N, C-alpha and C positions, 0 to 999 in steps of 0.2 A: 922498520914495522913489524907484525910481525898475523899472516896470515894463515888464521881460521875457518880448514876449508875443511869437510863429512865430507869423507868420497863418498861416489854415488852404490858403493855396498853398502855402506854399511846404513844413511838411509836409509835404500830395502828392506837388511834386517830390520830394522829398528820396528820398518813402519808395520812389515809383515810379523812383527812376536807380538806387537800393540795388539794388531790383528788377528790374532789365532790366540789371546790371552781371553780380549774381550768375546770371540766364541763359540769358548771349550766356557763362559758361567752360563750362557744364555740361555734360557731353560724355552723351548718351545709354544709354549705357552704365552711368554712372554716377548716375540717376537708376531707369535697371534694378537694380541689385545693391541700389539704396537701398530700392526692392519688394518685395525676396526678401526682403534683416536684416530688414525688416522683419518682411515674413512670417511668415520663419524665427522670430523673436524672440516673438514676439504666440503662433504656435501656443507653441514651449517654453515659458510663463509660462503659457499656458492648463490645459497639461499638469501643469506641478510646480504645479501649484491643485489641480488636482488628485486627483493621488496626494495631495500632503499633506492634504487632507480628508478622502480615505478613507481613509490611519491614520493619523488624531485624532480619526475613529470607529472604527473599528477596536479604535484600543487603548482605547478609553474603555468602551466591550463589553465588553474581559476582563478590566478594572478592574471593573465593573462585580457584587456581590459576587451578587445578584438573578437 
């Protein structure tokens, strides 16, 4: 049985090289755009969640005969 283990130094080198190659190819405008889109997505997601929760409460309140 052969044991295929990768040394931790090789893993760190691979991850570090990958991250550096990605970082070199990113523009600051891409990072800013990503931050803005993530913020807008989070705000919309939260708003929709609050709206749906409010709608469910209102629907249950209207259907309750007591």
